[in-house]
C-alpha positions as CSV (number, residue, x, y, z in Angstrom):
1,M,322.6,36.3,116.1
2,P,322.2,33.6,113.3
3,I,319.5,31.1,113.9
4,S,321.0,27.5,113.6
5,H,318.9,24.2,112.7
6,R,319.1,22.8,115.9
7,T,317.3,25.7,117.8
8,L,314.5,25.8,115.1
9,H,311.8,23.3,115.6
10,T,309.1,22.7,113.3
11,V,305.5,22.3,115.1
12,R,303.6,19.3,113.5
13,G,299.8,18.8,113.6
14,Y,297.3,16.1,112.3
15,T,296.7,16.4,108.8
16,L,293.3,16.8,107.4
17,V,293.4,12.7,106.1
18,E,294.2,11.7,109.9
19,I,291.5,13.6,111.1
20,L,288.9,12.1,108.7
21,I,289.9,8.7,109.5
22,V,289.5,9.2,113.4
23,V,286.2,10.5,112.6
24,A,285.0,7.9,110.5
25,I,286.2,5.2,112.8
26,M,284.4,7.1,115.6
27,G,281.2,7.1,113.6
28,I,281.5,3.4,112.8
29,A,281.8,2.5,116.5
30,G,279.0,4.8,117.2
31,M,276.7,3.1,114.9
32,V,277.7,-0.3,116.4
33,V,277.1,0.8,120.1
34,L,274.2,2.8,120.1
35,P,271.9,0.0,118.7
36,A,273.0,-2.3,121.6
37,L,272.2,0.4,124.3
38,G,268.6,0.2,123.1
39,Q,268.6,-3.8,123.8
40,T,268.8,-3.3,127.5
41,D,265.1,-3.2,128.2
42,I,264.7,-6.7,126.3
43,L,267.5,-7.9,128.3
44,R,266.0,-6.7,131.7
45,V,262.6,-8.3,130.8
46,Q,264.1,-11.7,130.2
47,G,266.0,-11.4,133.1
48,A,262.8,-10.9,135.1
49,V,261.3,-14.1,133.4
50,R,264.2,-16.1,134.0
51,A,263.8,-15.3,137.7
52,I,260.2,-15.8,137.6
53,V,260.6,-19.2,135.9
54,A,263.4,-20.2,138.4
55,D,260.9,-19.4,141.3
56,I,258.0,-21.1,140.1
57,T,260.4,-24.2,139.7
58,Y,261.8,-23.4,142.9
59,A,258.1,-23.7,144.5
60,Q,257.3,-26.6,142.6
61,S,260.4,-28.6,144.0
62,D,260.0,-27.4,147.2
63,A,256.4,-28.4,147.2
64,L,257.5,-32.0,146.2
65,A,260.5,-32.1,148.5
66,Y,258.4,-31.0,151.8
67,Q,255.2,-32.6,150.6
68,E,253.3,-29.4,151.4
69,Q,251.6,-26.9,149.1
70,R,253.3,-23.9,148.1
71,A,252.1,-20.6,146.4
72,I,253.3,-17.7,144.6
73,V,251.5,-14.5,145.2
74,F,251.6,-11.9,142.6
75,D,251.0,-8.3,143.8
76,T,250.5,-6.0,140.6
77,A,249.9,-3.0,143.0
78,L,253.5,-3.3,144.5
79,N,255.2,-5.0,141.6
80,Q,256.3,-7.9,143.3
81,Y,255.8,-11.6,143.9
82,T,256.2,-13.5,147.1
83,L,256.8,-17.4,147.6
84,V,254.7,-18.7,150.3
85,E,254.1,-21.8,152.4
86,V,250.4,-22.6,152.2
87,T,249.1,-23.5,155.9
88,G,246.0,-25.2,156.1
89,N,243.3,-23.4,153.7
90,A,245.0,-20.3,153.7
91,V,247.5,-18.4,151.7
92,D,249.2,-15.4,154.0
93,A,252.2,-14.0,151.8
94,E,252.7,-11.6,154.8
95,N,253.3,-14.3,157.4
96,D,254.4,-17.4,155.6
97,A,256.9,-16.4,153.0
98,L,259.4,-18.7,152.6
99,F,262.9,-18.2,153.5
100,D,265.4,-16.3,151.4
101,P,268.6,-14.7,152.9
102,R,268.8,-12.2,150.1
103,G,265.1,-11.0,150.5
104,P,263.7,-8.2,152.7
105,D,263.6,-9.4,156.2
106,Q,264.7,-12.9,154.9
107,R,261.6,-13.2,153.3
108,H,261.3,-14.7,149.7
109,V,260.1,-11.5,148.0
110,V,261.1,-10.4,144.6
111,D,260.4,-6.6,144.1
112,F,260.5,-5.3,140.5
113,D,260.7,-1.7,141.5
114,D,264.4,-2.5,142.6
115,D,266.8,-0.6,140.2
116,R,268.4,-3.8,138.6
117,W,265.2,-4.5,137.0
118,G,264.9,-1.2,135.3
119,N,260.9,-0.5,134.3
120,V,259.8,-4.0,134.2
121,Q,256.3,-4.3,135.3
122,L,254.3,-7.6,136.5
123,A,250.9,-7.6,134.4
124,S,247.8,-9.6,134.2
125,P,248.8,-12.6,136.5
126,I,245.6,-14.9,136.0
127,F,245.3,-18.4,137.7
128,G,241.5,-19.1,137.6
129,D,239.9,-16.3,139.4
130,S,243.0,-15.5,141.4
131,T,246.3,-13.7,141.2
132,T,248.0,-16.5,143.1
133,L,249.6,-19.7,142.0
134,I,249.1,-22.8,144.1
135,F,251.2,-26.1,143.9
136,D,250.2,-29.4,145.2
137,E,252.3,-31.8,147.0
138,L,253.4,-33.2,143.6
139,G,254.1,-29.7,142.3
140,G,251.1,-29.4,140.1
141,P,248.6,-26.2,140.1
142,V,245.5,-26.4,142.4
143,I,242.7,-24.5,142.2
144,A,242.7,-23.4,146.0
145,P,244.9,-23.9,149.0
146,G,244.1,-27.0,150.8
147,S,242.5,-28.4,147.7
148,D,243.3,-31.5,145.8
149,E,241.4,-30.2,142.5
150,P,243.7,-29.6,139.7
151,G,243.8,-25.9,138.6
152,T,243.5,-24.4,135.4
153,G,247.0,-23.0,135.3
154,G,247.6,-19.7,134.0
155,T,249.6,-16.8,132.7
156,V,251.6,-13.8,133.9
157,D,253.0,-11.0,131.8
158,I,256.2,-9.1,132.2
159,L,256.1,-5.8,130.6
160,G,259.1,-3.4,129.6
161,S,259.2,-0.3,127.5
162,Q,259.7,-2.1,124.2
163,S,258.8,-5.7,124.9
164,R,256.1,-8.2,126.6
165,L,256.5,-11.6,127.4
166,R,254.1,-14.0,128.8
167,I,254.8,-17.0,131.1
168,T,252.3,-19.8,130.9
169,I,251.7,-22.6,133.6
170,E,250.1,-25.4,132.4
171,P,247.4,-27.3,134.2
172,F,247.9,-30.5,135.9
173,T,251.8,-31.0,134.9
174,G,252.8,-27.2,136.0
175,H,255.0,-27.2,132.9
176,V,256.2,-23.7,132.3
177,T,256.6,-21.9,128.8
178,V,257.4,-18.5,127.6
179,A,256.3,-16.7,124.6
180,E,256.6,-13.1,123.0
181,V,253.6,-11.1,123.2
182,P,253.0,-8.1,121.0
183,L,252.5,-5.0,123.0
184,D,249.0,-5.0,122.1
185,G,248.5,-8.4,124.2
186,V,247.4,-10.6,121.3
187,V,249.2,-14.0,121.0
188,D,250.4,-15.4,118.0
189,D,249.6,-19.0,117.7
190,D,253.1,-19.7,116.3
191,D,254.7,-18.2,119.4
192,A,252.6,-19.8,122.3
193,G,254.1,-22.6,123.6
194,D,257.9,-21.7,123.3
195,D,260.0,-23.4,126.1
196,P,262.0,-20.9,128.4
197,E,265.6,-20.4,127.4
198,P,268.1,-22.2,129.9
């Protein structure tokens, strides 16, 4: 039986040129995407810094609004901090944490071991001789709970695997600044004093 042209189909594949073009486009796309994936660490560190700066501002505003002292207790062992109402001459993070409907047991606790923060670590909170930052009724740092004596301000560092940012709280005013710190911990004078990004 003779074969007609209608029953005979030619199978067409991709040409070498088409395959090379697709491979080149995928290579270019990979070169663009892969470096961006390495930036997630710095984004998580920046997110943690923004959370801390926002909570410092909140504690200052709350102290001013209620005319009562407020504190932020940094706990590097648990990798978290707690916003606390100062009652009398004591800071009790367990019993006097400020209310937060999102926090564990509705306490204002920010835990950096939570998955959303990645590998972010709290490091070196230094506020005089304490790891607790206390604000007076005007939102300025003070040296101790129940005291009117101005504090020395202080710093807290936030660490990621590829970056380290330092939050500085100024004495008297409580002004907050953020600076990038080399992973070895030495601050360049040109970087100390950059305002946090909005």
